C-alpha positions in Angstrom: 49.0 22.7 -17.4 46.6 21.0 -19.5 43.2 20.5 -18.8 43.0 23.2 -16.2 40.3 25.0 -18.0 38.6 22.2 -19.7 34.9 21.9 -19.1 33.9 18.6 -17.6 30.7 17.5 -19.2 27.6 17.9 -17.3 25.7 14.7 -16.8 22.1 14.0 -19.0 20.1 14.8 -16.0 21.9 17.9 -14.8 21.6 19.3 -18.1 17.7 18.7 -18.5 17.0 20.0 -15.1 19.1 23.1 -16.2 17.3 23.6 -19.0 13.7 22.7 -17.6 13.7 24.0 -14.0 16.2 27.2 -13.9 14.5 30.1 -15.8 17.6 32.5 -14.3 20.9 33.0 -13.2 19.2 34.9 -10.3 16.8 32.0 -9.8 20.0 29.6 -9.4 21.9 32.0 -7.1 18.7 32.4 -4.9 18.3 28.6 -5.1 21.8 27.8 -3.9 22.1 30.4 -1.3 19.2 28.6 0.4 20.9 25.6 0.0 24.2 26.5 1.8 21.8 28.1 4.8 20.0 24.9 5.3 18.1 25.7 8.1 18.0 29.1 7.9 15.1 31.1 6.7 15.3 33.3 4.1 12.9 36.3 3.5 12.9 39.1 0.4 15.2 41.8 2.3 17.7 39.3 3.2 18.0 37.9 -0.6 17.7 40.9 -2.0 21.3 42.0 0.1 22.9 39.0 -0.6 22.3 39.3 -4.3 22.5 42.7 -4.8 19.1 43.0 -6.4 15.9 45.1 -5.6 13.5 43.6 -2.9 10.7 43.2 -5.1 12.9 40.9 -7.3 14.0 38.9 -4.4 10.1 38.5 -3.6 9.4 37.3 -7.1 12.4 35.1 -6.8 11.2 33.3 -3.7 7.8 32.8 -5.3 9.4 31.1 -7.8 11.3 29.1 -5.5 8.2 28.0 -3.7 6.4 26.9 -6.6 9.1 24.1 -6.7 9.4 21.2 -4.3 12.9 22.8 -3.6 11.9 25.2 -1.2 9.6 25.5 1.5 8.1 28.5 3.5 7.4 28.6 7.3 4.7 30.3 9.1 7.1 33.1 9.6 7.1 33.7 5.9 10.5 32.9 5.7 12.0 30.1 3.1 14.2 27.3 3.6 15.9 24.9 1.2 13.5 21.5 1.1 14.9 19.4 -1.5 15.1 15.9 -0.7 16.1 12.6 -2.3 17.0 12.8 -6.0 16.0 16.5 -5.8 18.5 17.0 -3.3 21.2 15.2 -5.5 20.6 17.2 -8.7 20.9 20.5 -6.7 23.9 19.4 -5.0 25.5 18.2 -8.4 24.1 21.7 -9.8 26.0 23.5 -7.1 29.4 21.8 -8.0 29.0 22.1 -11.3 28.2 25.9 -11.1 31.3 26.2 -8.6 33.7 24.6 -11.3 32.2 26.3 -14.3 30.2 29.4 -13.8 30.5 30.4 -17.1 29.2 27.2 -18.8 26.1 26.8 -16.5 25.6 30.5 -17.0 25.6 29.8 -20.9 23.5 26.9 -20.6 20.8 28.8 -18.7 21.1 31.7 -21.3 21.1 29.2 -24.0 17.6 28.1 -22.9 16.3 31.7 -22.3 17.4 32.9 -26.1 15.6 30.1 -27.5 12.4 30.5 -25.6 12.6 34.1 -26.6 13.4 33.4 -30.3 10.2 31.1 -30.3 8.0 33.8 -29.1 9.4 36.1 -31.2 8.8 33.8 -34.5 5.4 33.2 -33.2 4.6 37.0 -34.4 6.4 36.9 -37.4 4.5 37.4 -40.6 5.0 34.6 -42.9 4.2 34.2 -46.7 1.9 31.3 -47.0 
């Protein structure tokens, strides 16, 4: 079937959001889990169990997510998806794109991470002047 595996292009806004706001695939998957359980509270133990990651890693991810306007923490210490308006729209678009093209979104996240690592490594490179 022609076009079955064809990638749909990402909007510029979505591409920019991924490159500037999604530091890793586990961050993305945690965000999407919280989004899918709107209204449900998520703690580190539950997130770790769902993502098959250590609880400390889940705690770190929740901390990163709380630092955004996309997630809020309640008085019991549980996190909930809280994006509104345009933020909600872009996360919904990201969820659809990730479901449709997991590899493409993952590659975009990794390309961003690799570029940062290369820039960091370049800062320590000895250069002839």
